[in-house]
PDB file of N, CA, C and O in Angstrom, chain B, residues numbered from 101:
ATOM      1  N   MET B 101      78.207 -13.672 180.195  1.00  0.00           N
ATOM      2  CA  MET B 101      76.774 -13.869 180.244  1.00  0.00           C
ATOM      3  C   MET B 101      76.495 -15.243 180.838  1.00  0.00           C
ATOM      4  O   MET B 101      77.027 -16.244 180.358  1.00  0.00           O
ATOM      5  N   GLU B 102      75.667 -15.301 181.875  1.00  0.00           N
ATOM      6  CA  GLU B 102      75.268 -16.585 182.437  1.00  0.00           C
ATOM      7  C   GLU B 102      74.020 -17.065 181.711  1.00  0.00           C
ATOM      8  O   GLU B 102      73.034 -16.338 181.590  1.00  0.00           O
ATOM      9  N   ALA B 103      74.081 -18.284 181.238  1.00  0.00           N
ATOM     10  CA  ALA B 103      72.963 -18.868 180.520  1.00  0.00           C
ATOM     11  C   ALA B 103      72.424 -20.042 181.313  1.00  0.00           C
ATOM     12  O   ALA B 103      73.176 -20.907 181.760  1.00  0.00           O
ATOM     13  N   LEU B 104      71.100 -20.061 181.481  1.00  0.00           N
ATOM     14  CA  LEU B 104      70.464 -21.167 182.183  1.00  0.00           C
ATOM     15  C   LEU B 104      69.787 -22.085 181.176  1.00  0.00           C
ATOM     16  O   LEU B 104      69.172 -21.624 180.214  1.00  0.00           O
ATOM     17  N   CYS B 105      69.904 -23.371 181.403  1.00  0.00           N
ATOM     18  CA  CYS B 105      69.300 -24.372 180.529  1.00  0.00           C
ATOM     19  C   CYS B 105      67.780 -24.185 180.514  1.00  0.00           C
ATOM     20  O   CYS B 105      67.168 -24.061 181.575  1.00  0.00           O
ATOM     21  N   PRO B 106      67.157 -24.162 179.318  1.00  0.00           N
ATOM     22  CA  PRO B 106      65.706 -23.988 179.251  1.00  0.00           C
ATOM     23  C   PRO B 106      64.931 -25.200 179.762  1.00  0.00           C
ATOM     24  O   PRO B 106      63.728 -25.096 180.001  1.00  0.00           O
ATOM     25  N   VAL B 107      65.589 -26.348 179.937  1.00  0.00           N
ATOM     26  CA  VAL B 107      64.916 -27.565 180.399  1.00  0.00           C
ATOM     27  C   VAL B 107      65.068 -27.750 181.910  1.00  0.00           C
ATOM     28  O   VAL B 107      64.073 -27.861 182.626  1.00  0.00           O
ATOM     29  N   CYS B 108      66.337 -27.782 182.404  1.00  0.00           N
ATOM     30  CA  CYS B 108      66.558 -28.076 183.829  1.00  0.00           C
ATOM     31  C   CYS B 108      66.960 -26.850 184.650  1.00  0.00           C
ATOM     32  O   CYS B 108      67.088 -26.943 185.871  1.00  0.00           O
ATOM     33  N   HIS B 109      67.161 -25.706 183.997  1.00  0.00           N
ATOM     34  CA  HIS B 109      67.447 -24.426 184.653  1.00  0.00           C
ATOM     35  C   HIS B 109      68.764 -24.385 185.420  1.00  0.00           C
ATOM     36  O   HIS B 109      68.911 -23.596 186.354  1.00  0.00           O
ATOM     37  N   THR B 110      69.728 -25.234 185.035  1.00  0.00           N
ATOM     38  CA  THR B 110      71.063 -25.164 185.623  1.00  0.00           C
ATOM     39  C   THR B 110      71.959 -24.334 184.710  1.00  0.00           C
ATOM     40  O   THR B 110      71.653 -24.165 183.529  1.00  0.00           O
ATOM     41  N   ALA B 111      73.051 -23.821 185.239  1.00  0.00           N
ATOM     42  CA  ALA B 111      73.971 -22.995 184.451  1.00  0.00           C
ATOM     43  C   ALA B 111      74.631 -23.830 183.361  1.00  0.00           C
ATOM     44  O   ALA B 111      75.027 -24.974 183.584  1.00  0.00           O
ATOM     45  N   MET B 112      74.740 -23.228 182.171  1.00  0.00           N
ATOM     46  CA  MET B 112      75.377 -23.899 181.037  1.00  0.00           C
ATOM     47  C   MET B 112      76.754 -23.301 180.798  1.00  0.00           C
ATOM     48  O   MET B 112      77.019 -22.160 181.178  1.00  0.00           O
ATOM     49  N   ASP B 113      77.634 -24.081 180.164  1.00  0.00           N
ATOM     50  CA  ASP B 113      78.974 -23.636 179.801  1.00  0.00           C
ATOM     51  C   ASP B 113      78.991 -23.223 178.338  1.00  0.00           C
ATOM     52  O   ASP B 113      78.376 -23.877 177.496  1.00  0.00           O
ATOM     53  N   GLU B 114      79.704 -22.121 178.032  1.00  0.00           N
ATOM     54  CA  GLU B 114      79.838 -21.692 176.640  1.00  0.00           C
ATOM     55  C   GLU B 114      80.957 -22.492 175.980  1.00  0.00           C
ATOM     56  O   GLU B 114      82.072 -22.564 176.497  1.00  0.00           O
ATOM     57  N   VAL B 115      80.643 -23.093 174.831  1.00  0.00           N
ATOM     58  CA  VAL B 115      81.590 -23.933 174.107  1.00  0.00           C
ATOM     59  C   VAL B 115      81.493 -23.604 172.612  1.00  0.00           C
ATOM     60  O   VAL B 115      80.478 -23.895 171.979  1.00  0.00           O
ATOM     61  N   SER B 116      82.529 -23.007 172.058  1.00  0.00           N
ATOM     62  CA  SER B 116      82.610 -22.751 170.608  1.00  0.00           C
ATOM     63  C   SER B 116      81.365 -22.087 170.022  1.00  0.00           C
ATOM     64  O   SER B 116      80.846 -22.542 169.003  1.00  0.00           O
ATOM     65  N   GLY B 117      80.886 -21.029 170.647  1.00  0.00           N
ATOM     66  CA  GLY B 117      79.772 -20.259 170.094  1.00  0.00           C
ATOM     67  C   GLY B 117      78.388 -20.782 170.433  1.00  0.00           C
ATOM     68  O   GLY B 117      77.392 -20.214 169.985  1.00  0.00           O
ATOM     69  N   HIS B 118      78.301 -21.851 171.212  1.00  0.00           N
ATOM     70  CA  HIS B 118      77.008 -22.335 171.685  1.00  0.00           C
ATOM     71  C   HIS B 118      77.144 -22.695 173.160  1.00  0.00           C
ATOM     72  O   HIS B 118      78.233 -22.596 173.725  1.00  0.00           O
ATOM     73  N   PHE B 119      76.053 -23.110 173.780  1.00  0.00           N
ATOM     74  CA  PHE B 119      76.071 -23.453 175.198  1.00  0.00           C
ATOM     75  C   PHE B 119      75.808 -24.942 175.380  1.00  0.00           C
ATOM     76  O   PHE B 119      75.024 -25.543 174.645  1.00  0.00           O
ATOM     77  N   HIS B 120      76.481 -25.531 176.379  1.00  0.00           N
ATOM     78  CA  HIS B 120      76.321 -26.950 176.681  1.00  0.00           C
ATOM     79  C   HIS B 120      75.823 -27.110 178.111  1.00  0.00           C
ATOM     80  O   HIS B 120      76.385 -26.531 179.041  1.00  0.00           O
ATOM     81  N   CYS B 121      74.767 -27.900 178.280  1.00  0.00           N
ATOM     82  CA  CYS B 121      74.250 -28.224 179.604  1.00  0.00           C
ATOM     83  C   CYS B 121      74.769 -29.604 179.980  1.00  0.00           C
ATOM     84  O   CYS B 121      74.395 -30.600 179.361  1.00  0.00           O
ATOM     85  N   ALA B 122      75.628 -29.665 180.990  1.00  0.00           N
ATOM     86  CA  ALA B 122      76.194 -30.939 181.429  1.00  0.00           C
ATOM     87  C   ALA B 122      75.136 -31.817 182.086  1.00  0.00           C
ATOM     88  O   ALA B 122      75.225 -33.043 182.018  1.00  0.00           O
ATOM     89  N   THR B 123      74.135 -31.209 182.721  1.00  0.00           N
ATOM     90  CA  THR B 123      73.083 -31.962 183.388  1.00  0.00           C
ATOM     91  C   THR B 123      72.190 -32.699 182.381  1.00  0.00           C
ATOM     92  O   THR B 123      71.880 -33.876 182.564  1.00  0.00           O
ATOM     93  N   CYS B 124      71.786 -32.004 181.328  1.00  0.00           N
ATOM     94  CA  CYS B 124      70.900 -32.591 180.302  1.00  0.00           C
ATOM     95  C   CYS B 124      71.674 -33.223 179.142  1.00  0.00           C
ATOM     96  O   CYS B 124      71.103 -33.956 178.334  1.00  0.00           O
ATOM     97  N   SER B 125      72.959 -32.938 179.066  1.00  0.00           N
ATOM     98  CA  SER B 125      73.797 -33.364 177.929  1.00  0.00           C
ATOM     99  C   SER B 125      73.254 -32.838 176.604  1.00  0.00           C
ATOM    100  O   SER B 125      73.247 -33.549 175.599  1.00  0.00           O
ATOM    101  N   SER B 126      72.799 -31.584 176.614  1.00  0.00           N
ATOM    102  CA  SER B 126      72.255 -30.957 175.410  1.00  0.00           C
ATOM    103  C   SER B 126      73.038 -29.699 175.073  1.00  0.00           C
ATOM    104  O   SER B 126      73.625 -29.066 175.950  1.00  0.00           O
ATOM    105  N   ASP B 127      73.042 -29.344 173.791  1.00  0.00           N
ATOM    106  CA  ASP B 127      73.693 -28.126 173.315  1.00  0.00           C
ATOM    107  C   ASP B 127      72.633 -27.160 172.815  1.00  0.00           C
ATOM    108  O   ASP B 127      71.672 -27.565 172.161  1.00  0.00           O
ATOM    109  N   TYR B 128      72.810 -25.879 173.125  1.00  0.00           N
ATOM    110  CA  TYR B 128      71.835 -24.852 172.760  1.00  0.00           C
ATOM    111  C   TYR B 128      72.511 -23.676 172.070  1.00  0.00           C
ATOM    112  O   TYR B 128      73.616 -23.274 172.437  1.00  0.00           O
ATOM    113  N   GLN B 129      71.833 -23.133 171.068  1.00  0.00           N
ATOM    114  CA  GLN B 129      72.291 -21.956 170.342  1.00  0.00           C
ATOM    115  C   GLN B 129      71.541 -20.743 170.889  1.00  0.00           C
ATOM    116  O   GLN B 129      70.311 -20.758 170.929  1.00  0.00           O
ATOM    117  N   PRO B 130      72.254 -19.685 171.316  1.00  0.00           N
ATOM    118  CA  PRO B 130      71.560 -18.493 171.818  1.00  0.00           C
ATOM    119  C   PRO B 130      71.018 -17.637 170.672  1.00  0.00           C
ATOM    120  O   PRO B 130      71.628 -17.558 169.606  1.00  0.00           O
ATOM    121  N   GLN B 131      69.870 -17.000 170.900  1.00  0.00           N
ATOM    122  CA  GLN B 131      69.283 -16.066 169.936  1.00  0.00           C
ATOM    123  C   GLN B 131      68.927 -14.805 170.704  1.00  0.00           C
ATOM    124  O   GLN B 131      68.134 -14.853 171.644  1.00  0.00           O
ATOM    125  N   ALA B 132      69.515 -13.661 170.306  1.00  0.00           N
ATOM    126  CA  ALA B 132      69.226 -12.377 170.942  1.00  0.00           C
ATOM    127  C   ALA B 132      67.818 -11.931 170.539  1.00  0.00           C
ATOM    128  O   ALA B 132      67.463 -11.947 169.361  1.00  0.00           O
ATOM    129  N   ILE B 133      67.019 -11.531 171.547  1.00  0.00           N
ATOM    130  CA  ILE B 133      65.624 -11.161 171.339  1.00  0.00           C
ATOM    131  C   ILE B 133      65.392  -9.736 171.838  1.00  0.00           C
ATOM    132  O   ILE B 133      65.902  -9.346 172.889  1.00  0.00           O
ATOM    133  N   CYS B 134      64.615  -8.960 171.070  1.00  0.00           N
ATOM    134  CA  CYS B 134      64.271  -7.592 171.455  1.00  0.00           C
ATOM    135  C   CYS B 134      63.351  -7.620 172.676  1.00  0.00           C
ATOM    136  O   CYS B 134      62.344  -8.327 172.667  1.00  0.00           O
ATOM    137  N   PRO B 135      63.680  -6.865 173.724  1.00  0.00           N
ATOM    138  CA  PRO B 135      62.834  -6.851 174.917  1.00  0.00           C
ATOM    139  C   PRO B 135      61.517  -6.101 174.703  1.00  0.00           C
ATOM    140  O   PRO B 135      60.589  -6.242 175.499  1.00  0.00           O
ATOM    141  N   ASP B 136      61.430  -5.303 173.631  1.00  0.00           N
ATOM    142  CA  ASP B 136      60.230  -4.517 173.371  1.00  0.00           C
ATOM    143  C   ASP B 136      59.202  -5.254 172.515  1.00  0.00           C
ATOM    144  O   ASP B 136      58.003  -5.176 172.783  1.00  0.00           O
ATOM    145  N   CYS B 137      59.670  -5.980 171.474  1.00  0.00           N
ATOM    146  CA  CYS B 137      58.722  -6.630 170.568  1.00  0.00           C
ATOM    147  C   CYS B 137      58.840  -8.155 170.549  1.00  0.00           C
ATOM    148  O   CYS B 137      57.981  -8.829 169.980  1.00  0.00           O
ATOM    149  N   GLY B 138      59.892  -8.709 171.162  1.00  0.00           N
ATOM    150  CA  GLY B 138      60.040 -10.154 171.232  1.00  0.00           C
ATOM    151  C   GLY B 138      60.533 -10.816 169.964  1.00  0.00           C
ATOM    152  O   GLY B 138      60.492 -12.041 169.849  1.00  0.00           O
ATOM    153  N   LYS B 139      61.004 -10.020 169.001  1.00  0.00           N
ATOM    154  CA  LYS B 139      61.507 -10.571 167.737  1.00  0.00           C
ATOM    155  C   LYS B 139      63.034 -10.639 167.769  1.00  0.00           C
ATOM    156  O   LYS B 139      63.671  -9.914 168.534  1.00  0.00           O
ATOM    157  N   PRO B 140      63.629 -11.515 166.931  1.00  0.00           N
ATOM    158  CA  PRO B 140      65.087 -11.638 166.902  1.00  0.00           C
ATOM    159  C   PRO B 140      65.782 -10.326 166.545  1.00  0.00           C
ATOM    160  O   PRO B 140      65.294  -9.549 165.723  1.00  0.00           O
ATOM    161  N   LEU B 141      66.927 -10.098 167.179  1.00  0.00           N
ATOM    162  CA  LEU B 141      67.733  -8.906 166.915  1.00  0.00           C
ATOM    163  C   LEU B 141      68.849  -9.230 165.932  1.00  0.00           C
ATOM    164  O   LEU B 141      69.323 -10.364 165.862  1.00  0.00           O
ATOM    165  N   GLN B 142      69.255  -8.231 165.183  1.00  0.00           N
ATOM    166  CA  GLN B 142      70.426  -8.353 164.324  1.00  0.00           C
ATOM    167  C   GLN B 142      71.636  -8.030 165.190  1.00  0.00           C
ATOM    168  O   GLN B 142      71.655  -7.022 165.896  1.00  0.00           O
ATOM    169  N   VAL B 143      72.647  -8.897 165.131  1.00  0.00           N
ATOM    170  CA  VAL B 143      73.871  -8.700 165.903  1.00  0.00           C
ATOM    171  C   VAL B 143      74.896  -8.016 165.013  1.00  0.00           C
ATOM    172  O   VAL B 143      75.232  -8.521 163.942  1.00  0.00           O
ATOM    173  N   LEU B 144      75.394  -6.862 165.457  1.00  0.00           N
ATOM    174  CA  LEU B 144      76.375  -6.091 164.699  1.00  0.00           C
ATOM    175  C   LEU B 144      77.711  -6.168 165.425  1.00  0.00           C
ATOM    176  O   LEU B 144      77.810  -5.796 166.594  1.00  0.00           O
ATOM    177  N   LYS B 145      78.744  -6.654 164.727  1.00  0.00           N
ATOM    178  CA  LYS B 145      80.074  -6.769 165.334  1.00  0.00           C
ATOM    179  C   LYS B 145      81.059  -5.928 164.539  1.00  0.00           C
ATOM    180  O   LYS B 145      81.158  -6.057 163.319  1.00  0.00           O
ATOM    181  N   ALA B 146      81.798  -5.054 165.250  1.00  0.00           N
ATOM    182  CA  ALA B 146      82.800  -4.212 164.599  1.00  0.00           C
ATOM    183  C   ALA B 146      83.841  -3.773 165.624  1.00  0.00           C
ATOM    184  O   ALA B 146      83.496  -3.323 166.717  1.00  0.00           O
ATOM    185  N   CYS B 147      85.084  -3.905 165.272  1.00  0.00           N
ATOM    186  CA  CYS B 147      86.196  -3.457 166.120  1.00  0.00           C
ATOM    187  C   CYS B 147      86.121  -4.019 167.540  1.00  0.00           C
ATOM    188  O   CYS B 147      86.467  -3.326 168.497  1.00  0.00           O
ATOM    189  N   GLY B 148      85.682  -5.243 167.680  1.00  0.00           N
ATOM    190  CA  GLY B 148      85.598  -5.882 168.987  1.00  0.00           C
ATOM    191  C   GLY B 148      84.337  -5.561 169.769  1.00  0.00           C
ATOM    192  O   GLY B 148      84.103  -6.151 170.824  1.00  0.00           O
ATOM    193  N   ALA B 149      83.523  -4.642 169.278  1.00  0.00           N
ATOM    194  CA  ALA B 149      82.279  -4.288 169.963  1.00  0.00           C
ATOM    195  C   ALA B 149      81.118  -5.085 169.376  1.00  0.00           C
ATOM    196  O   ALA B 149      81.115  -5.418 168.191  1.00  0.00           O
ATOM    197  N   VAL B 150      80.141  -5.384 170.216  1.00  0.00           N
ATOM    198  CA  VAL B 150      78.935  -6.081 169.766  1.00  0.00           C
ATOM    199  C   VAL B 150      77.744  -5.192 170.097  1.00  0.00           C
ATOM    200  O   VAL B 150      77.561  -4.784 171.244  1.00  0.00           O
ATOM    201  N   ASP B 151      76.931  -4.893 169.078  1.00  0.00           N
ATOM    202  CA  ASP B 151      75.721  -4.098 169.258  1.00  0.00           C
ATOM    203  C   ASP B 151      74.532  -4.895 168.743  1.00  0.00           C
ATOM    204  O   ASP B 151      74.690  -5.826 167.953  1.00  0.00           O
ATOM    205  N   TYR B 152      73.345  -4.520 169.197  1.00  0.00           N
ATOM    206  CA  TYR B 152      72.123  -5.219 168.808  1.00  0.00           C
ATOM    207  C   TYR B 152      71.151  -4.221 168.200  1.00  0.00           C
ATOM    208  O   TYR B 152      70.943  -3.132 168.737  1.00  0.00           O
ATOM    209  N   PHE B 153      70.551  -4.607 167.063  1.00  0.00           N
ATOM    210  CA  PHE B 153      69.650  -3.718 166.335  1.00  0.00           C
ATOM    211  C   PHE B 153      68.332  -4.421 166.067  1.00  0.00           C
ATOM    212  O   PHE B 153      68.310  -5.539 165.552  1.00  0.00           O
ATOM    213  N   CYS B 154      67.220  -3.757 166.423  1.00  0.00           N
ATOM    214  CA  CYS B 154      65.888  -4.281 166.145  1.00  0.00           C
ATOM    215  C   CYS B 154      65.432  -3.741 164.802  1.00  0.00           C
ATOM    216  O   CYS B 154      65.320  -2.529 164.618  1.00  0.00           O
ATOM    217  N   GLN B 155      65.169  -4.638 163.867  1.00  0.00           N
ATOM    218  CA  GLN B 155      64.722  -4.254 162.528  1.00  0.00           C
ATOM    219  C   GLN B 155      63.218  -3.982 162.486  1.00  0.00           C
ATOM    220  O   GLN B 155      62.660  -3.754 161.413  1.00  0.00           O
ATOM    221  N   HIS B 156      62.564  -4.004 163.644  1.00  0.00           N
ATOM    222  CA  HIS B 156      61.115  -3.835 163.698  1.00  0.00           C
ATOM    223  C   HIS B 156      60.718  -2.525 164.367  1.00  0.00           C
ATOM    224  O   HIS B 156      59.649  -2.421 164.967  1.00  0.00           O
ATOM    225  N   GLY B 157      61.598  -1.522 164.255  1.00  0.00           N
ATOM    226  CA  GLY B 157      61.254  -0.179 164.698  1.00  0.00           C
ATOM    227  C   GLY B 157      61.771   0.257 166.053  1.00  0.00           C
ATOM    228  O   GLY B 157      61.481   1.375 166.481  1.00  0.00           O
ATOM    229  N   HIS B 158      62.524  -0.579 166.741  1.00  0.00           N
ATOM    230  CA  HIS B 158      63.013  -0.175 168.056  1.00  0.00           C
ATOM    231  C   HIS B 158      64.476   0.255 168.064  1.00  0.00           C
ATOM    232  O   HIS B 158      65.001   0.631 169.112  1.00  0.00           O
ATOM    233  N   GLY B 159      65.143   0.205 166.907  1.00  0.00           N
ATOM    234  CA  GLY B 159      66.504   0.713 166.773  1.00  0.00           C
ATOM    235  C   GLY B 159      67.536  -0.067 167.567  1.00  0.00           C
ATOM    236  O   GLY B 159      67.384  -1.268 167.791  1.00  0.00           O
ATOM    237  N   LEU B 160      68.596   0.631 167.994  1.00  0.00           N
ATOM    238  CA  LEU B 160      69.659  -0.002 168.771  1.00  0.00           C
ATOM    239  C   LEU B 160      69.144  -0.366 170.164  1.00  0.00           C
ATOM    240  O   LEU B 160      68.445   0.413 170.812  1.00  0.00           O
ATOM    241  N   ILE B 161      69.509  -1.568 170.601  1.00  0.00           N
ATOM    242  CA  ILE B 161      69.090  -2.062 171.908  1.00  0.00           C
ATOM    243  C   ILE B 161      70.339  -2.273 172.752  1.00  0.00           C
ATOM    244  O   ILE B 161      71.292  -2.917 172.312  1.00  0.00           O
ATOM    245  N   SER B 162      70.332  -1.730 173.960  1.00  0.00           N
ATOM    246  CA  SER B 162      71.452  -1.894 174.883  1.00  0.00           C
ATOM    247  C   SER B 162      71.634  -3.369 175.210  1.00  0.00           C
ATOM    248  O   SER B 162      70.659  -4.094 175.407  1.00  0.00           O
ATOM    249  N   LYS B 163      72.900  -3.816 175.269  1.00  0.00           N
ATOM    250  CA  LYS B 163      73.158  -5.228 175.579  1.00  0.00           C
ATOM    251  C   LYS B 163      72.651  -5.599 176.966  1.00  0.00           C
ATOM    252  O   LYS B 163      72.427  -6.778 177.239  1.00  0.00           O
ATOM    253  N   LYS B 164      72.465  -4.622 177.846  1.00  0.00           N
ATOM    254  CA  LYS B 164      71.918  -4.890 179.172  1.00  0.00           C
ATOM    255  C   LYS B 164      70.434  -5.254 179.111  1.00  0.00           C
ATOM    256  O   LYS B 164      69.911  -5.906 180.014  1.00  0.00           O
ATOM    257  N   ARG B 165      69.757  -4.825 178.030  1.00  0.00           N
ATOM    258  CA  ARG B 165      68.316  -5.084 177.897  1.00  0.00           C
ATOM    259  C   ARG B 165      67.998  -6.306 177.040  1.00  0.00           C
ATOM    260  O   ARG B 165      66.857  -6.769 177.030  1.00  0.00           O
ATOM    261  N   VAL B 166      68.981  -6.833 176.326  1.00  0.00           N
ATOM    262  CA  VAL B 166      68.751  -7.954 175.414  1.00  0.00           C
ATOM    263  C   VAL B 166      68.321  -9.187 176.191  1.00  0.00           C
ATOM    264  O   VAL B 166      68.904  -9.520 177.223  1.00  0.00           O
ATOM    265  N   LYS B 167      67.289  -9.864 175.682  1.00  0.00           N
ATOM    266  CA  LYS B 167      66.826 -11.142 176.231  1.00  0.00           C
ATOM    267  C   LYS B 167      67.373 -12.242 175.324  1.00  0.00           C
ATOM    268  O   LYS B 167      67.664 -11.991 174.155  1.00  0.00           O
ATOM    269  N   TYR B 168      67.513 -13.439 175.843  1.00  0.00           N
ATOM    270  CA  TYR B 168      68.013 -14.553 175.043  1.00  0.00           C
ATOM    271  C   TYR B 168      67.055 -15.728 175.114  1.00  0.00           C
ATOM    272  O   TYR B 168      66.490 -16.035 176.165  1.00  0.00           O
ATOM    273  N   GLU B 169      66.886 -16.378 173.969  1.00  0.00           N
ATOM    274  CA  GLU B 169      66.181 -17.644 173.881  1.00  0.00           C
ATOM    275  C   GLU B 169      67.209 -18.667 173.424  1.00  0.00           C
ATOM    276  O   GLU B 169      68.139 -18.333 172.688  1.00  0.00           O
ATOM    277  N   TYR B 170      67.047 -19.887 173.849  1.00  0.00           N
ATOM    278  CA  TYR B 170      67.995 -20.947 173.505  1.00  0.00           C
ATOM    279  C   TYR B 170      67.283 -22.060 172.765  1.00  0.00           C
ATOM    280  O   TYR B 170      66.287 -22.602 173.245  1.00  0.00           O
ATOM    281  N   THR B 171      67.798 -22.397 171.592  1.00  0.00           N
ATOM    282  CA  THR B 171      67.241 -23.485 170.791  1.00  0.00           C
ATOM    283  C   THR B 171      68.279 -24.593 170.672  1.00  0.00           C
ATOM    284  O   THR B 171      69.481 -24.337 170.751  1.00  0.00           O
ATOM    285  N   LEU B 172      67.811 -25.826 170.482  1.00  0.00           N
ATOM    286  CA  LEU B 172      68.733 -26.942 170.362  1.00  0.00           C
ATOM    287  C   LEU B 172      69.714 -26.708 169.229  1.00  0.00           C
ATOM    288  O   LEU B 172      69.332 -26.295 168.134  1.00  0.00           O
ATOM    289  N   HIS B 173      70.971 -26.975 169.500  1.00  0.00           N
ATOM    290  CA  HIS B 173      72.060 -26.813 168.539  1.00  0.00           C
ATOM    291  C   HIS B 173      72.318 -28.182 167.908  1.00  0.00           C
ATOM    292  O   HIS B 173      72.599 -29.152 168.612  1.00  0.00           O
ATOM    293  N   HIS B 174      72.224 -28.254 166.586  1.00  0.00           N
ATOM    294  CA  HIS B 174      72.411 -29.539 165.897  1.00  0.00           C
ATOM    295  C   HIS B 174      73.783 -29.651 165.318  1.00  0.00           C
ATOM    296  O   HIS B 174      74.113 -30.665 164.704  1.00  0.00           O
TER     297      HIS B 174
END
């Protein structure tokens, strides 16, 4: 997954479960968002597979449709 920095829009590197922007020197935590309602998705991991579930009535969401928001990682 290519992640773009929400501040300077350059590509970020994935580091230990979060993303690092070398240009801004900031770290960001990704949050999977439902493309239908804009609310956070529940991430389901089993047997090496990752699935996304909307708890607000939209059910399973294809990983191709998942949107991501990035918040500062502390």
